[in-house]
Every structure is written in structure tokens, then in C-alpha cells.
N, C-alpha and C positions, 0 to 999 in steps of 0.2 A: 338708458335712464333718461327720462324727460325732465327738463327743468324749466322754471320760469323766473325771470327777473321782472319785478313790478316796482314802479316808482310812485311816489306819493301824488304826482300830478295825473296819474292814471295811465301813463305810458307803460306798455307791457312788451317784453321780448321773450320769445319761446326758443329754447335751444336744447342742447344735450348736456346732461348732468355728468359731473366728474368729482373727484375728491370724495368727500363724505356725503352720504345721503342726509337729508334733514332740511332745516329752515333757519336762516340767519338773517338778522336785520342790521342795518348800518347806514351811514352816510355814504352815498355813491360818489366816488371821485375817480379821475383818470390820471394815469402816469404815462409820460411820453418817453421813458427810457427804452433803449433798444436791448439792453441786457441788464442783469442784476435782479431778476425776478425773485430769486430766493432771498436776497438781502431785503428787498421791499416787503415781502410777505412776513418776514421775521422781525421787521422793525417795529418796536412797541409803539412808535408814533402813529401806526395805522390801526391801533385799537379803536373799535367802534366804527370802522369804515370798510366798505366793500370796494375793492380796487379793480378798475378796468385798466388793462395794459393795452396801449394803442398799437404796439408792435404786433403784427398779425399772427406770428408763429411763436408760441411760448412752450417751454419745457424740453426743447431739443437737446439741451446739455445736462438735464437731470438736476439732482440735488446732492449735496455732500455736507457733512457737519462743519467744515471749515468756513463755509460761506454764510453761515447763520449769524444774524446780528443779536439773537437772543436764543434762549433754550427751546423756543417753540414759535410757531407762527402766531401773530397777533391780529392780522387782518381777519375780518369777519367772513369774507368770501372773495372769490376771484372771478373776473369776467374776461374772457378772451375770445378771439376769433377762432383760433385753432389751438387745441392743447395736444401736444405731441405725446404719443404713447411710447415712442422710441427715444431713448436717451443715448446719445453718442458722445461720450467724453470719458477720458481715462480716470477722471476724478469722481465721476458720478457713482453714488452708492444706492440711489433709489430714484425711480421716476417721479415726476412732480405730482401727478395725481395720487399716487400711493403715499407720498410724503404728506400731502394735505389731508388725505383720508385718515392717516395715523392720528392727526390732531383735531379731527372733527370739522374741518373747513370745507365747505362746498365750493364747487366750480360750475359755472355755466359757460359753455362754448358753443360754437357754430351759430353765433348771432352776428348781426351787422354792427360791429363795434364802432365803425365810422359814424353811422347814423346816431348811435347812442352818445358818443363823445360830442358831436355837433349839438345834440339836444341839451346836454349839460352845459356846454360852452354858452349856448344862447340863453338858457333858463337858469343856470346856476346849479351847483351841487345840491342834491336833495336826498331825502331818506328813501331807502329801498329795501327789498328783501329778495334773497335767492331761496327758492324752495323746490325740492324734489318730492315733497310729501303732499302738499296742498297745491293742486293744479287749477284751482278756481281763481281766475284772475281778479274778479271783482272782490272776492273775499280777501285776497292778498293785499289789494290796494287799501281796503278798510283797515287791515292790520298795520300796514305801514303808517297810515295817518295817525294811528294810536301809539306809535313807537316814539321814544324820546328824541328830541332835536339835539344836535351837537352843541348849539349855543347854550351856555350855562353849565355844561358838564365838566366836572373835575374828574378826568380819567387818569391823571397822573398818580393820584393816590391809590388807584386800583391796580396799576401795572408796576409800581415801585417795588423794590426788594423789601421784604419785611425786616431784614436784619442787615447790619454792616458786614462788609467783606472786603478783603484786600485783593488787589489785582496787580500782577507783576509780569503778565505775559505780553511780549512784544508782537509786532506784526509777523506773519508767517509767509514763507515762500509758497509757490504753487504746489510744491511737493508735499506741503504740510509741515515741513520743518520750520521752526521758529528761528528768526535771526538773532544776532547777538545784540542785546539792548545795551546802551551805554550805562555807566554807573548811575544809580538813582541819586541825583543831587537835590531833588526837591520832593517834598511831601505834599501831595495834593488831595484834598477832600472833594469828592465828586458827588453832588446831589443827583440821585436817581429819580428823574421824573418819567423815565422810559428810555434809559440810556442804551445806546448802541455799543456793542462790544468793540467795534472798530475805533470808536472814540477812545476807549480805554487803551487799546493797543497803541494808538498814535501818541497818547500821553506818555506811555512807557518808552516809546521810540525816542522821545526827546529828553529822556532822563528823569522821569517822574515815577515815584512810587505812589500808587493810587489807593485810597480807601474810599469805597463807595458807601454812601449812607442813605437811608430812606428819605423820601420826599419831605416829610414833616419834622425832620431832625432840627432842633433849635439852633440858632446861631451860637448860643452859649456853649452847647455841646460840641459844635464844630470847632470853635476857638479853643476849647479844652484839649483838642487833639493836636494843637500847635501846628497847623498847616502853614506851608509857605505860600499856598494859593488855594482858591476854591473854584471849582468848576460847576456850572449849571447846565444840565443836560437837555437834550431834546425830549419830546414827549407828546402824548395825544391830548385832544380835547381843547376846551376853551381856556385861555390863560386867565381870564378875569376872575373866576372863582378862587384862584390860588393866592388869596390874600396872605395866607400863612407863609408862602414862599417869598412874596414881595416884602413882607415884614422882616424876614430873615436876611434878605439882601440889604435892606436899609441898615440893619444892625451890623452887618459885616463890612459894608462899604467904608473904605478908608482905613480899615484895620488890617486888611489882608487883600492881596490882588484877587480880582474876580474876573472870570471869563465865561461867557454864556454862548450857547449855540441853540438856534431855533426856538423852542419853548423857553429856554434859558434867556434868550435875547428878549423875548416878550415879557418875561418876569422882571428883567432889569428895567425895561421901559416902564412897567407899572410901578416898580419900586422908586423910580425917579419922578413920579408924579404924572406919567403919561397915560395914554389910553390905547386900547387895542380895538380892532374892529374885524368883522368877518369879511373875507374876500368872497367874490362871487362864486368862483370855482377853484380857488387856491392855486398854489404852485407845486406841481409834483412832476419831477423829471430830472434828467441828468444833463441838460443842455441850456440852462438859463444864464443869459449874459448879465453880469453885474459890473458896474463901474466903481472902481476904488476912487473916491473923490479926492483923496490926498495924493495918490501917485498918478491918477488919470489913466491907469491901466485897466483893461477889461479882463475879467476873470469869467471863464465858463464854469458854472457851478451846478451841483446837485441840490435839489430843493424838495421839501415836503412840509408844507404848512398851509392851513386854511384860514389863519388869522394873521394880522400884521399890526405893527405899532404905528400909530398916527404921529408923524413927525411934527405936526403943528401943535401937538399937545405937550411937547417937551420944551423945557426952558433953554433957550439958546445961550443963556449966560452960564449954564452948567454942562450942556451936552454938545458934542461935536458930531455931526452926521458924517459917517465915513464911507458908506457904500449905498448905492441905489440900484434898483432893478431897471435894466434898459428896456424891458418889454412894457412896463406899466408905471415906472417911476416910484414904486413903493420902496419904503425904507428897508435896507438890507444890512446896515451896520451902524454902530455908534460907539463912542467912548466918552468918558467923563473928562472934563477939562482939568480937574485938579486931583482926582482920586484915581488909583490904579484899577480901573474897571472898564471893560470893553466887551462887545458882543457882536455876533453876526446872525442874520436870519437863516442863512443857508448852511450847507454841510461841508466843511473843509476836510472832514475825514472820509469823504465819499468812497464807497466801495461798491462797484468796481472802478469808479472814477466819475468825473475828472478830478485832477489833483492840482489845479491851478492855485487853490487857496490853502494848500498844506502849510504855507509859511506862517499861518496864524498860530499854530502850536508853538513854533519858535518864538513868536511875538509874546506869547504867554510866558514862556521860560525867561525871556529877556526882562519882562516886567517883574517877575518874581525875583530875579537876580538883582535888579536895581533896587527893589524894595528892601531886600536883605541888606544891601550896602548902606542904604539910608538909615535903616534901623540900627 
């Protein structure tokens, strides 16, 4: 099956089709992780995006239900150098192409992904399309130019759960058996802007019972649940249109401990009067160095974001900057000077890793415990 990847600037790549036949549009971004392709593809933060994996050989260990971050893939499409048709892993239940075909996600392989990534690094992430049905390159470029831009898109409200639900499942061993979670000492309400299941597992691992609520749940309704803490999840799209979420954070701040990750971090920045901006090609991968400005320790982190909080837009009298990216000095973490509120731009729940930043879940528990004692 022939396939085409066309970019909005007219650059076209021809290759072999896999996954599902069809045509899908999205912002084209690249991820530098060596493993974890199933977690990437099922991360709701990738809604609206076509993902290039820079590691050249993808699919060799197949897919299995335990490694999913959501009930289905959210990426619009996958771009790889080579897609393995043979899965060699005792945990695998389905090869990667068949897994994506089940959910209508197309793949293009057998292209020069190095050239493609260099193009995006130099010119920035841009809109694109994968098609196995329309092989007219000029026509595809016209379609791409007419497709929506990521800037200004509220995708969180499209991927969020429509209803509340409870989560009490801890992390699992490779065998699939779940570990013994500690007693649930804290009740956490988690806003679902596109939440990853491994975040929920990590919260349970540190003694939390979690109730997940839709993205537009009001602060009043959250407080009525009498939480010990509120968690703001990761998610896709532009944070700026999420004024409803920033307003809820302003209403919750100081009344209950708040912890945000990724999009949750950006929402906290907006709630505190800050601004966000679009990165040239974003941070997507499992090896980004971050400096903890308070401990001076370096953490290797997993990241997935195309927007960042402008540190100069935050009030130094209210906010302490806690982490920065050592590749480009962008803001990676903050906390409020007086209120129990903190956030990070990266993913401490990283699956399959790294796990340098897992301590942040313990930090959230400590904050909730201290707030309880003060109350």
C-alpha cells in the first residue's frame, strides 16, 4: 500500500502505508524516545498530531493492553523509518500495524525520517497529512493548508471523560499483576484534560484514592467532593483557550493543595496571570535534562508539549521558578510562595521511563498532609 506524507510548506515524502488505510491530518511533531511507542500513541496529549518516531525500528516488541495510556490511540498518524511486522515479546498480543488499524490510525514507513526531522527542526512543527487514498501531492498540500492550526485549539474538552469515575488501580508488574497499594489516606480529584493512566496509578501508589472529573467541572463542584488535593492533568492543544480551567484553578488556589503536570502546569501559569507561547518544534522525548533550581540536581525527564509558560510573565512576588530545561532554558516547574500549589511541565509518571522525577508525587502527598494538619 503506497502512502504519502505532505506538509503545509509543500515538502512531500512517499513511502509504504501501514495501519489503517485512509487520510488523517494533524500537526507533525517528532519524538526522540527509543522505546515506549505504544504509550506515546495512546497518550491523549497527542490528539491532533501526527507523530514521527526518530528511532529507526518501531514495532519489534508489539503491543499489549497493559502498556496503553488510554483506551485507544489518540495520535492522528505514525511516521517511521521501518515498521516491524514481526513482534518478539512474551507480553505482545498484537503487532503494531494491526493495533493501529483496529482504531483507524494510518502509518507511513520506509521514508527518510532523518531528513524529515531535520526539516521540522529547522522550520518548526507544521500541519501535515498522511494519505493512502489520495496520492496527488499537490492536492494533499492544498488540503493541509486548509486544515486547522494547533494554535487556538481547545482539544482538552474533546478528549476528556464525559462523566466522573473513580480510580483505585495501582501500578502493575511486567507480569500484569498489580502491586499492593498502600491504604488510601488522601482523596484526590483529578481534572481530566487528557489524563494518562500511569498518572492515576502513580497517585494510587502513594496512597491516594482518585476521582477523575471532566475538564469543565466547576471549582464549586470539586470542593463539594471534599478533596484533600486537586490534580491537573496533561492534555493536548493550546492552553490559552482553556479560560474555564484557569478560572477554576483561581477559585481552588489556597483552598486545597493543587498539583499540575504538563498542560496542568500551563493552566496554573495562566491562572496566576502568566502567558503561554508556542515552541518552534516542542519537546517530545524521554531524555530531556531538567535542572531543579532548588536542589541543583539534574533530572532526566520525559516530555511532550508544544507550548510553554513565559517565566517573565509571572509575578516574582508570588511565584518561585523551580525547574528549567537545560537544552533551551524554558520554564519546567513553579510553585506559589504562599499557597499550596506547584506544577511541572514534564512527566514524572513517565512510562517506560525515566523515573528521576517520581519524587514529585510524594511531594504532593506531603503538601496534602501538611495542609490537613494546618486545617
